[in-house]
TORMILUM-82878 format. One line per 8 residues: number of its first residue (from 1); for each residue x, y, z of C-alpha. Coordinates in steps of 0.1 Angstrom, whole numbers, padded with zeros to 4 digits, m for minus. Layout:
NUM> X:Y:Z; ...
//
This chain:
1> 0005:m0384:m0710; 0014:m0422:m0710; m0021:m0430:m0725; m0015:m0404:m0753; 0018:m0419:m0762; 0004:m0454:m0764; m0024:m0441:m0786; 0000:m0425:m0810
9> 0021:m0457:m0811; m0010:m0478:m0819; m0022:m0454:m0846; 0012:m0455:m0865; 0014:m0493:m0862; m0022:m0496:m0874; m0016:m0474:m0905; 0015:m0494:m0914
17> m0004:m0527:m0911; m0032:m0513:m0932; m0008:m0502:m0960; 0010:m0536:m0959; m0024:m0553:m0961; m0035:m0533:m0991; m0002:m0541:m1010; m0006:m0577:m1001
25> m0042:m0578:m1014; m0029:m0562:m1047; m0002:m0587:m1051; m0026:m0616:m1046; m0051:m0601:m1070; m0026:m0599:m1099; m0016:m0630:m1119; 0019:m0642:m1114
33> 0027:m0635:m1150; 0016:m0599:m1150; 0045:m0574:m1149; 0028:m0551:m1123; 0030:m0579:m1098; 0067:m0575:m1095; 0063:m0538:m1091; 0039:m0545:m1062
41> 0064:m0570:m1047; 0090:m0543:m1047; 0067:m0517:m1032; 0056:m0541:m1005; 0092:m0548:m0995; 0099:m0511:m0996; 0069:m0504:m0974; 0079:m0532:m0949
49> 0114:m0516:m0947; 0100:m0482:m0943; 0076:m0495:m0915; 0105:m0511:m0897; 0126:m0479:m0900; 0096:m0457:m0889; 0088:m0480:m0859; 0125:m0479:m0849
57> 0127:m0441:m0852; 0095:m0434:m0834; 0092:m0462:m0809; 0125:m0456:m0791; 0117:m0419:m0782; 0082:m0429:m0772; 0096:m0457:m0750; 0119:m0433:m0733
65> 0091:m0409:m0727; 0070:m0437:m0713; 0097:m0448:m0689; 0104:m0412:m0677; 0067:m0407:m0671; 0063:m0440:m0654; 0094:m0435:m0631; 0086:m0398:m0625
73> 0123:m0390:m0630; 0132:m0361:m0653; 0168:m0374:m0654; 0157:m0403:m0678; 0145:m0377:m0703; 0178:m0358:m0704; 0192:m0375:m0735; 0160:m0370:m0754
81> 0156:m0334:m0741; 0189:m0325:m0756; 0177:m0333:m0792; 0163:m0305:m0813; 0133:m0326:m0825; 0097:m0327:m0817; 0103:m0355:m0793; 0131:m0334:m0777
89> 0107:m0305:m0773; 0081:m0329:m0758; 0107:m0343:m0734; 0117:m0308:m0723; 0081:m0300:m0716; 0077:m0331:m0696; 0109:m0324:m0676; 0097:m0288:m0668
97> 0063:m0302:m0657; 0081:m0326:m0633; 0102:m0298:m0618; 0072:m0275:m0613; 0053:m0303:m0597; 0081:m0310:m0573; 0085:m0273:m0565; 0048:m0270:m0559
105> 0048:m0300:m0536; 0077:m0286:m0517; 0059:m0253:m0512; 0027:m0271:m0501; 0047:m0292:m0476; 0065:m0261:m0463; 0032:m0243:m0457; 0017:m0273:m0440
113> 0047:m0276:m0418; 0045:m0238:m0409; 0008:m0242:m0401; 0015:m0273:m0380; 0042:m0255:m0361; 0018:m0225:m0353; m0009:m0249:m0341; 0017:m0267:m0320
121> 0029:m0235:m0304; m0007:m0224:m0297; m0017:m0258:m0282; 0016:m0258:m0263; 0006:m0226:m0245; m0030:m0234:m0241; m0023:m0270:m0229; 0009:m0261:m0210
129> 0012:m0276:m0176; 0026:m0243:m0164; 0008:m0210:m0159; 0013:m0184:m0187; 0004:m0148:m0180; 0010:m0118:m0203; 0007:m0083:m0190; 0013:m0049:m0206
137> 0040:m0025:m0194; 0017:m0011:m0167; 0011:m0046:m0152; m0025:m0051:m0166; m0031:m0087:m0175; m0039:m0093:m0212; m0037:m0131:m0215; m0039:m0161:m0192
145> m0039:m0197:m0202; m0063:m0224:m0188; m0037:m0235:m0163; m0039:m0201:m0147; m0077:m0205:m0142; m0072:m0240:m0129; m0045:m0231:m0103; m0057:m0196:m0091
153> m0095:m0201:m0093; m0099:m0168:m0111; m0117:m0169:m0144; m0103:m0153:m0175; m0128:m0125:m0173; m0118:m0118:m0137; m0081:m0118:m0146; m0080:m0098:m0179
161> m0075:m0062:m0171; m0065:m0069:m0134; m0031:m0066:m0119; m0011:m0097:m0108; m0011:m0083:m0073; m0046:m0098:m0069; m0027:m0130:m0061; m0006:m0114:m0033
169> m0007:m0131:0000; 0016:m0109:0020; 0041:m0138:0024; 0064:m0126:m0003; 0087:m0097:0009; 0084:m0062:m0007; 0122:m0064:m0014; 0116:m0094:m0037
177> 0089:m0075:m0057; 0113:m0045:m0059; 0141:m0067:m0073; 0116:m0082:m0097; 0105:m0049:m0112; 0140:m0036:m0113; 0152:m0066:m0132; 0124:m0068:m0158
185> 0122:m0030:m0162; 0159:m0031:m0171; 0152:m0057:m0199; 0165:m0088:m0181; 0146:m0119:m0172; 0137:m0125:m0135; 0133:m0159:m0119; 0120:m0166:m0085
193> 0094:m0180:m0062; 0061:m0165:m0050; 0040:m0175:m0020; 0006:m0165:m0035; m0030:m0168:m0025; m0058:m0184:m0046; m0092:m0169:m0050; m0106:m0192:m0023
201> m0079:m0180:0001; m0056:m0210:0000; m0019:m0204:m0002; 0003:m0220:m0028; 0039:m0217:m0042; 0049:m0207:m0077; 0082:m0209:m0095; 0081:m0180:m0119
209> 0101:m0169:m0149; 0092:m0133:m0159; 0108:m0117:m0189; 0102:m0086:m0210; 0088:m0089:m0245; 0102:m0065:m0271; 0089:m0054:m0304; 0110:m0052:m0336
217> 0127:m0021:m0324; 0137:m0035:m0290; 0111:m0015:m0271; 0095:m0034:m0242; 0058:m0037:m0248; 0047:m0066:m0226; 0059:m0089:m0199; 0054:m0127:m0200
225> 0054:m0149:m0169; 0057:m0186:m0171; 0049:m0200:m0137; 0049:m0235:m0122; 0029:m0245:m0092; 0055:m0260:m0069; 0034:m0263:m0038; 0035:m0301:m0039
233> 0073:m0300:m0046; 0078:m0278:m0015; 0059:m0304:0006; 0078:m0334:m0005; 0113:m0319:m0008; 0124:m0330:0026; 0112:m0366:0019; 0130:m0367:m0014
241> 0163:m0355:0002; 0160:m0381:0030; 0157:m0412:0008; 0186:m0421:m0015; 0166:m0447:m0033; 0139:m0423:m0042; 0165:m0398:m0052; 0180:m0422:m0076
249> 0146:m0430:m0091; 0139:m0393:m0096; 0175:m0387:m0108; 0170:m0412:m0135; 0135:m0402:m0146; 0132:m0365:m0140; 0127:m0344:m0171; 0153:m0318:m0161
257> 0190:m0324:m0166; 0208:m0332:m0134; 0246:m0334:m0129; 0264:m0345:m0098; 0298:m0328:m0095; 0329:m0332:m0074; 0329:m0300:m0053; 0367:m0298:m0055
265> 0374:m0296:m0092; 0340:m0297:m0109; 0344:m0332:m0124; 0311:m0347:m0134; 0304:m0377:m0112; 0270:m0387:m0125; 0244:m0375:m0151; 0208:m0385:m0156
273> 0194:m0394:m0191; 0179:m0360:m0194; 0213:m0344:m0191; 0226:m0367:m0219; 0197:m0357:m0241; 0202:m0320:m0233; 0239:m0318:m0240; 0241:m0344:m0267
281> 0268:m0365:m0249; 0266:m0401:m0239; 0268:m0407:m0201; 0304:m0420:m0205; 0314:m0388:m0224; 0299:m0366:m0197; 0317:m0384:m0169; 0350:m0375:m0187
289> 0342:m0337:m0186; 0341:m0309:m0160; 0315:m0283:m0154; 0336:m0257:m0172; 0335:m0278:m0204; 0297:m0273:m0206; 0296:m0236:m0198; 0295:m0210:m0226
297> 0300:m0180:m0203; 0332:m0165:m0190; 0320:m0158:m0154; 0344:m0175:m0129; 0358:m0196:m0159; 0324:m0212:m0163; 0326:m0231:m0130; 0295:m0235:m0109
305> 0296:m0221:m0073; 0314:m0244:m0049; 0301:m0230:m0016; 0269:m0211:m0022; 0236:m0228:m0031; 0222:m0205:m0057; 0199:m0203:m0087; 0210:m0188:m0120
313> 0188:m0176:m0148; 0199:m0172:m0184; 0230:m0193:m0176; 0246:m0200:m0211; 0255:m0237:m0217; 0271:m0254:m0247; 0260:m0287:m0263; 0283:m0312:m0279
321> 0277:m0298:m0314; 0287:m0263:m0302; 0252:m0249:m0300; 0247:m0225:m0271; 0214:m0224:m0252; 0200:m0204:m0222; 0194:m0225:m0191; 0179:m0222:m0157
329> 0205:m0236:m0133; 0199:m0247:m0097; 0230:m0254:m0077; 0229:m0273:m0043; 0256:m0287:m0021; 0256:m0316:0003; 0281:m0339:0020; 0280:m0376:0011
337> 0303:m0401:0029; 0327:m0373:0038; 0328:m0358:0003; 0313:m0325:m0007; 0290:m0330:m0037; 0275:m0303:m0059; 0241:m0311:m0076; 0232:m0290:m0106
345> 0198:m0291:m0122; 0197:m0276:m0157; 0166:m0267:m0177; 0168:m0256:m0213; 0148:m0224:m0216; 0150:m0222:m0254; 0115:m0235:m0260; 0101:m0211:m0235
353> 0119:m0181:m0250; 0108:m0191:m0285; 0072:m0193:m0272; 0076:m0159:m0256; 0088:m0144:m0289; 0059:m0161:m0307; 0034:m0147:m0282; 0048:m0112:m0288
361> 0044:m0116:m0325; 0009:m0129:m0322; m0002:m0101:m0297; 0015:m0072:m0315; m0014:m0069:m0338; m0037:m0055:m0312; m0046:m0019:m0320; m0044:0012:m0298
369> m0078:0027:m0307; m0098:0004:m0286; m0077:0010:m0255; m0079:0047:m0261; m0117:0047:m0263; m0119:0026:m0232; m0096:0049:m0213; m0117:0080:m0222
377> m0149:0062:m0211; m0133:0048:m0179; m0113:0077:m0165; m0130:0103:m0143; m0098:0122:m0135; m0082:0143:m0163; m0047:0137:m0151; m0051:0100:m0151
385> m0066:0101:m0186; m0036:0121:m0199; m0012:0095:m0185; m0031:0066:m0200; m0033:0083:m0234; 0005:0088:m0234; 0011:0052:m0224; m0012:0039:m0251
393> 0004:0060:m0278; 0040:0052:m0268; 0032:0015:m0271; 0029:0019:m0308; 0058:0006:m0328; 0087:0031:m0332; 0071:0058:m0309; 0097:0069:m0284
401> 0082:0099:m0267; 0046:0111:m0262; 0036:0143:m0243; 0004:0162:m0235; 0012:0198:m0228; m0009:0230:m0222; 0002:0266:m0228; 0008:0289:m0198
409> m0009:0321:m0209; 0015:0342:m0188; 0047:0329:m0205; 0035:0313:m0237; 0055:0282:m0229; 0041:0247:m0229; 0037:0231:m0194; 0038:0193:m0195
417> 0007:0176:m0180; 0018:0140:m0188; 0043:0121:m0208; 0055:0086:m0216; 0087:0073:m0232; 0107:0042:m0239; 0131:0030:m0212; 0162:0041:m0230
425> 0153:0078:m0227; 0165:0094:m0195; 0145:0119:m0175; 0172:0145:m0181; 0167:0142:m0219; 0130:0146:m0215; 0135:0177:m0193; 0154:0193:m0223
433> 0123:0192:m0245; 0108:0227:m0245; 0081:0241:m0267; 0066:0276:m0271; 0035:0289:m0288; 0054:0320:m0300; 0069:0320:m0335; 0097:0344:m0324
441> 0116:0316:m0305; 0133:0285:m0318; 0112:0265:m0294; 0081:0277:m0313; 0091:0262:m0347; 0087:0226:m0337; 0056:0206:m0345; 0040:0215:m0312
449> 0043:0253:m0316; 0031:0251:m0352; 0001:0229:m0344; m0009:0253:m0316; m0007:0284:m0338; m0024:0268:m0369; m0050:0249:m0349; m0043:0218:m0371
457> m0020:0188:m0370; 0017:0196:m0377; 0039:0167:m0390; 0077:0167:m0395; 0088:0133:m0409; 0125:0143:m0412; 0140:0164:m0384; 0175:0162:m0399
465> 0166:0176:m0433; 0141:0203:m0423; 0160:0236:m0422; 0135:0253:m0399; 0143:0227:m0372; 0181:0231:m0371; 0180:0241:m0334; 0162:0208:m0326
473> 0187:0185:m0342; 0210:0180:m0312; 0180:0171:m0291; 0165:0147:m0317; 0198:0129:m0319; 0199:0126:m0281; 0164:0112:m0281; 0171:0090:m0312
481> 0141:0103:m0330; 0137:0114:m0367; 0100:0122:m0370; 0075:0142:m0349; 0039:0152:m0350; 0017:0174:m0329; m0021:0176:m0326; m0040:0205:m0311
489> m0062:0200:m0280; m0092:0223:m0275; m0113:0233:m0245; m0145:0253:m0252; m0135:0254:m0289; m0102:0272:m0280; m0068:0256:m0286; m0052:0252:m0251
497> m0025:0226:m0257; m0011:0198:m0279; m0005:0161:m0280; 0030:0155:m0293; 0046:0123:m0305; 0082:0116:m0316; 0092:0084:m0335; 0125:0068:m0342
505> 0117:0060:m0379; 0118:0086:m0406; 0085:0092:m0425; 0067:0074:m0397; 0037:0096:m0395; 0018:0085:m0426; m0018:0095:m0434; m0034:0067:m0416
513> m0015:0072:m0384; m0019:0110:m0386; m0057:0106:m0389; m0057:0081:m0360; m0039:0105:m0337; m0060:0135:m0349; m0091:0115:m0340; m0075:0106:m0307
521> m0067:0143:m0299; m0103:0152:m0308; m0116:0126:m0283; m0093:0141:m0256; m0106:0176:m0265; m0141:0164:m0260; m0132:0149:m0227; m0117:0182:m0216
529> m0150:0199:m0222; m0168:0173:m0202; m0143:0176:m0174; m0146:0213:m0173; m0184:0212:m0170; m0183:0183:m0145; m0157:0201:m0124; m0179:0232:m0122
537> m0209:0212:m0111; m0189:0191:m0086; m0173:0222:m0072; m0206:0238:m0064; m0221:0205:m0050; m0190:0198:m0029; m0190:0233:m0015; m0226:0230:m0004
545> m0221:0195:0009; m0190:0206:0028; m0207:0235:0045; m0235:0212:0056; m0213:0184:0069; m0181:0201:0082; m0172:0224:0110; m0166:0259:0098
553> m0136:0266:0120; m0115:0235:0116; m0128:0220:0084; m0134:0187:0102; m0166:0167:0098; m0194:0179:0121; m0218:0157:0141; m0241:0151:0111
561> m0213:0136:0090; m0198:0119:0120; m0230:0099:0127; m0233:0089:0091; m0197:0077:0088; m0200:0059:0122; m0231:0041:0110; m0213:0031:0078
569> m0183:0018:0099; m0207:m0002:0121; m0223:m0018:0091; m0189:m0027:0076; m0177:m0040:0109; m0208:m0062:0112; m0200:m0078:0079; m0163:m0083:0085
577> m0167:m0093:0122; m0144:m0064:0132; m0145:m0038:0160; m0150:m0001:0158; m0136:0023:0183; m0150:0057:0193; m0126:0081:0210; m0141:0111:0227
585> m0113:0137:0232; m0117:0167:0254; m0089:0193:0259; m0078:0199:0295; m0082:0234:0308; m0089:0249:0274; m0112:0275:0290; m0082:0289:0308
593> m0065:0296:0275; m0097:0312:0261; m0101:0334:0292; m0065:0344:0294; m0055:0347:0257; m0088:0355:0241; m0112:0336:0218; m0092:0345:0187
601> m0061:0327:0201; m0084:0298:0212; m0097:0294:0176; m0062:0294:0162; m0052:0267:0188; m0082:0246:0178; m0072:0248:0142; m0036:0238:0150
609> m0048:0209:0171; m0071:0197:0144; m0043:0198:0119; m0019:0179:0142; m0045:0152:0150; m0053:0147:0113; m0016:0142:0106; m0013:0112:0130
617> m0044:0092:0122; m0051:0068:0093; m0068:0081:0062; m0098:0057:0066; m0105:0070:0101; m0129:0099:0108; m0119:0129:0130; m0148:0152:0138
625> m0153:0182:0160; m0181:0177:0185; m0182:0213:0195; m0161:0236:0217; m0129:0218:0226; m0143:0183:0221; m0133:0160:0192; m0145:0125:0183
633> m0124:0100:0164; m0139:0069:0147; m0115:0040:0143; m0126:0015:0116; m0115:m0021:0111; m0100:m0026:0146; m0086:m0061:0149; m0089:m0059:0187
641> m0101:m0034:0212; m0067:m0028:0227; m0056:m0011:0195; m0078:0018:0204; m0058:0024:0235; m0026:0025:0215; m0042:0051:0192; m0053:0072:0222
649> m0018:0071:0236; m0005:0081:0201; m0029:0111:0201; m0019:0122:0236; 0018:0120:0226; 0011:0142:0195; m0005:0168:0217; 0024:0169:0242
657> 0045:0189:0219; 0039:0227:0224; 0020:0249:0200; 0036:0282:0189; 0010:0308:0179; 0017:0345:0175; 0052:0339:0189; 0036:0324:0221
665> 0042:0289:0233; 0011:0271:0245; 0009:0236:0261; m0023:0216:0258; m0033:0183:0273; m0064:0161:0267; m0085:0134:0282; m0098:0106:0261
673> m0127:0083:0266; m0130:0051:0245; m0160:0029:0237; m0159:m0002:0215; m0184:m0017:0191; m0199:m0043:0197; m0186:m0047:0232; m0201:m0016:0247
681> m0230:m0007:0224; m0242:m0012:0188; m0257:0021:0178; m0238:0054:0171; m0255:0077:0197; m0249:0053:0226; m0213:0047:0216; m0206:0084:0216
689> m0224:0088:0249; m0204:0060:0265; m0171:0074:0251; m0181:0108:0266; m0187:0091:0300; m0153:0073:0298; m0137:0107:0290; m0150:0120:0323
697> m0135:0090:0340; m0102:0099:0324; m0104:0134:0338; m0113:0120:0372; m0082:0098:0371; m0060:0128:0368; m0064:0141:0332; m0039:0138:0303
705> m0048:0101:0299; m0075:0078:0285; m0100:0054:0299; m0122:0026:0284; m0159:0025:0290; m0171:m0004:0311; m0204:m0016:0325; m0194:m0004:0359
713> m0186:0030:0345; m0220:0031:0329; m0237:0024:0362; m0215:0050:0378; m0223:0075:0350; m0260:0069:0357; m0255:0074:0393; m0235:0106:0387
721> m0263:0119:0365; m0288:0113:0392; m0264:0129:0418; m0260:0160:0396; m0298:0166:0396; m0300:0159:0434; m0270:0182:0441; m0290:0212:0430
729> m0318:0203:0453; m0294:0196:0482; m0279:0231:0479; m0314:0247:0480; m0326:0224:0508; m0295:0229:0530; m0286:0192:0531; m0248:0198:0533
737> m0230:0197:0567; m0195:0201:0578; m0175:0177:0599; m0143:0187:0616; m0112:0166:0623; m0088:0180:0650; m0051:0186:0642; m0029:0178:0672
745> 0005:0194:0680; 0028:0164:0687; 0052:0183:0710; 0024:0193:0735; m0006:0170:0725; m0029:0200:0724; m0053:0207:0695; m0041:0236:0674
753> m0066:0234:0645; m0093:0216:0627; m0099:0206:0590; m0134:0213:0577; m0147:0183:0557; m0180:0186:0538; m0207:0158:0540; m0240:0154:0522
761> m0268:0144:0545; m0290:0128:0518; m0326:0122:0529; m0327:0086:0514; m0291:0075:0510; m0278:0088:0543; m0245:0105:0548; m0225:0107:0515
769> m0187:0113:0516; m0173:0141:0494; m0154:0116:0471; m0188:0106:0456; m0201:0141:0447; m0173:0166:0446; m0163:0156:0410; m0199:0158:0399
777> m0202:0192:0415; m0171:0203:0396; m0184:0191:0362; m0219:0206:0367; m0205:0240:0379; m0220:0236:0414; m0186:0235:0431; m0186:0273:0431
785> m0217:0278:0454; m0209:0246:0474; m0174:0259:0480; m0186:0293:0490; m0211:0278:0514; m0183:0256:0529; m0160:0286:0533; m0187:0307:0550
793> m0198:0279:0573; m0163:0270:0584; m0154:0307:0592; m0186:0310:0612; m0179:0279:0632; m0144:0292:0639; m0159:0324:0653; m0184:0303:0674
801> m0155:0284:0691; m0137:0317:0699; m0169:0330:0714; m0173:0298:0734; m0140:0305:0751; m0120:0277:0734; m0083:0285:0728; m0075:0299:0693
809> m0079:0273:0666; m0071:0275:0629; m0098:0263:0605; m0085:0246:0573; m0108:0246:0542; m0100:0227:0510; m0103:0246:0477; m0108:0227:0444
817> m0092:0236:0411; m0125:0249:0398; m0128:0273:0427; m0094:0288:0420; m0105:0294:0384; m0134:0316:0397; m0126:0353:0391; m0140:0364:0425
825> m0123:0339:0448; m0104:0366:0467; m0136:0385:0474; m0154:0353:0485; m0127:0347:0511; m0127:0382:0524; m0165:0383:0525; m0166:0350:0544
833> m0141:0363:0571; m0158:0396:0575; m0193:0380:0577; m0182:0356:0604; m0160:0382:0622; m0130:0358:0621; m0095:0371:0620; m0077:0360:0587
841> m0048:0344:0606; m0072:0317:0619; m0082:0306:0583; m0060:0282:0564; m0068:0273:0528; m0056:0239:0515; m0045:0234:0479; m0032:0203:0461
849> 0001:0198:0443; m0017:0194:0410; m0031:0229:0415; 0004:0242:0421; 0014:0228:0387; m0007:0254:0370; 0019:0280:0380; m0002:0310:0368
857> 0008:0345:0378; m0028:0353:0385; m0031:0326:0411; 0002:0335:0428; m0009:0372:0430; m0042:0362:0446; m0024:0340:0472; 0001:0367:0480
865> m0026:0393:0486; m0046:0369:0509; m0013:0360:0527; m0006:0396:0532; m0040:0399:0548; m0032:0371:0572; m0047:0340:0555; m0024:0310:0555
873> m0020:0283:0529; m0012:0246:0532; m0003:0220:0505; m0026:0190:0509; m0017:0154:0499; 0020:0163:0495; 0041:0136:0479; 0015:0122:0455
881> 0022:0147:0428; 0055:0162:0415; 0067:0174:0449; 0088:0201:0433; 0107:0225:0455; 0104:0252:0428; 0067:0253:0433; 0070:0255:0470
889> 0094:0284:0466; 0071:0303:0443; 0039:0298:0463; 0034:0315:0497; 0026:0283:0516; 0031:0278:0554; 0023:0241:0558; 0027:0208:0539
897> 0006:0178:0547; 0020:0143:0543; m0005:0122:0523; m0020:0094:0544; m0008:0068:0518; 0028:0074:0531; 0017:0072:0567; m0005:0041:0566
905> 0024:0015:0566; 0051:0033:0587; 0073:0024:0603; 0070:m0012:0589; 0074:m0002:0552; 0110:0011:0548; 0100:0029:0515; 0071:0048:0531
913> 0092:0055:0562; 0120:0070:0540; 0095:0092:0521; 0079:0105:0552; 0113:0112:0567; 0124:0130:0536; 0092:0152:0535; 0097:0161:0571
921> 0133:0171:0567; 0125:0190:0535; 0097:0209:0553; 0121:0218:0582; 0147:0230:0557; 0121:0253:0541; 0108:0265:0575; 0074:0250:0569
929> 0051:0233:0594; 0047:0196:0585; 0013:0179:0592; 0008:0141:0589; m0026:0129:0577; m0042:0095:0585; m0024:0087:0618; m0042:0057:0633
937> m0017:0038:0654; 0006:0047:0683; 0037:0034:0665; 0030:0057:0636; 0027:0086:0660; 0059:0076:0678; 0079:0074:0645; 0066:0108:0633
945> 0075:0124:0666; 0110:0110:0665; 0115:0124:0630; 0104:0159:0640; 0069:0161:0625; 0050:0191:0639; 0014:0181:0638; m0009:0151:0630
953> m0045:0143:0624; m0063:0110:0620; m0084:0083:0637; m0058:0078:0664; m0070:0111:0678; m0105:0115:0664; m0126:0108:0633; m0142:0138:0616
961> m0170:0150:0640; m0201:0172:0637; m0196:0207:0650; m0213:0199:0685; m0193:0168:0691; m0161:0184:0679; m0167:0213:0704; m0170:0188:0733
969> m0139:0168:0721; m0118:0200:0719; m0129:0213:0753; m0122:0179:0769; m0088:0177:0752; m0078:0212:0764; m0088:0204:0799; m0067:0172:0799
977> m0036:0190:0786; m0039:0221:0808
//
């Protein structure tokens, strides 16, 4: 523009100079006397005047234009622009050009500033020294910054889609997590500390601020967590508090604002530079204020707590210019030189909240279609798919309620399968939403009913103005929705339900969104068909597999499945260096219930026991039925073997409660054997066999208990197995013999009876006492024939003594519990007496207290009939069981025998002496004969005689003797006492 003006100026000046030059040449060409010369002189003067006027009239506007252009200031052109000339028009054009140029420059600068701000925000999050994590409403991680990867050790790929609980260490209390979720779910910000665990297992501390992120409508769509690794701060806190010098250095340089307050009135005693920058006051101005002068809230007049050290989030503070900002406030109290001081650390949370809002705006553009497709591909459970679809759709802007419903053919009403809603909608309001497939009901004229009947999407974009939906208006006002749409769901090409969505905004369901939801509903329908076919196939496979791997009666795993799961448990335990426990459980006396109540009742009892046991074990453990009344429990991931004993006791406790079947109360006990991997064995069959052996040990120890397998037990099991095979041969080869121990009447010193004691004369091992083979005989079922042989041999020997001329002697024979369970015991006793020709009154049958505890009517009847025939009964080992007078009253016994454990230490042990005395006195009160076993010393005999004991037996008199030696001993003793 300036070059153009200069060009114009030079052209005008050049033309004037040329004209003047031409006139000058003309004047010089004419003679001085010619009349035309004077005319040319006049013209030349006129031309010079005209040139001067022209230069003056043109040059000044041009100079002003040049100065305005050179200065770039449109104000210099204002006088010229106000003229209605060509130069004025040109000035106005130049002025408008300057104004447009400035406006364009301002817009370019503003856009550059906005782009710079966005880049700063993005870099601030990516380069933040704090961890930033963004999750959706369900807790799935959608974004982590590089600091998260650096601190936790998890890559972004590992974190995205996972739940923040992958950082849990178990050190943070469940109550803190509950408060966290309660706070952020209500829309508030939560601040607190976590003791988390990195990927490599190392523990670390985090200071976290977790806040909900809302969309334009206020609906919570995400949660953002800004967390600071405070592990190092935790470690050095004590040192920082201990050193005043270090504290002052930190106080002066720390980035957070710190105030020191007088605890009495809140007067500010000191402030660090960060506090001055934060509040906009100088240090001297702050020292003239109190804490309430900085607070913007009304709580407790804005004063900070005087007694409680506490942390506050979103604590409003006011700057010097009146601006209010949210702050994180830490308040601590300490005593310094006798004065109570309050230290407050304040952090401005405005940048963080602005960053959170920016993240929400940046992340709000993610679409729902990708999540929907992923959910359909990922979910194998229809119910889970329904819930995920509802959650995905409700995350869309303005959507308040989403439901998936299926029609009940019996009622025509829609039954809700899944739903999702915004937080502000109560469950009571959702319960009021009813839809029907029938057009005759008001509930059938909503979008859901119409879509179901028409088999096509139904949209209502204005509930309030649609006359057909008048009955829905109160509900839509309660839900704060104005538009709704429903999309049919099909299974096997038949409409079976609808996906319904309700939005807060009128005319929300446009064509694009309707097409999207229609496509989504079509994908759900396709998934329904897949689920239907898959369910049919799985149902058949599961039925076949269940029949092959489970017990038909109880539904528990059978031995095949048990061995498979036990093998898997052993492999897992080997990797984790854990233990596995195998518990072999056998019901005590279950055969008695089967025999007395019938097998139908026994099957019902087994089912009830299975159900009860399943209710008290962990889900990851395996309970199987071995067969009959035997169960096996596999305990996985045992931290230590002793835990298996705790579980066994727990099972026994569960079985102690009675079972009520068909209005009949049944009591069941059990014995449990335990083997442990890898202590006892490393393969499933051996572990089960060892647990079985330990179970027999538990039964041998008195039943209703548990026992661990040991190496000694294994050796003993092997020995018992050998003995069980040799016992059968011993019975056939006649290797059993009876020894007899005399029973002496204390008042006269004469023998009045003998106790028959069985021995096994083994051809290689020598004489084996009964304690080593009787239990084996009971388990193998040989106790029946062995007991019958004992009874017949003892009766025959009693008859031989009578025939030899010895005075009458009673012969005592021990009967085991298994013998009493035999159905023909009474006949065996009678046949033995008749075969030997021995009178029944000279036979005494000994039973134990544990046998009395059975308290069955059948047993009592048998004893009473034998007692009526003359057979007497004695209670052996009295005092070691329950010693109940009720049982003594019910059973027809004549004698009680004091167990040798109470006789061994009398009269020196006052407790044993008191027990023996009490038993003797009780026996006398019940008119029973009292016999003391195990008498070995004169002082024992003397004490028993003084207390009134009737009879005694033991090594003081004689050890158990073979029949010939016992005959000689009895004859000699009779001669001495005669």
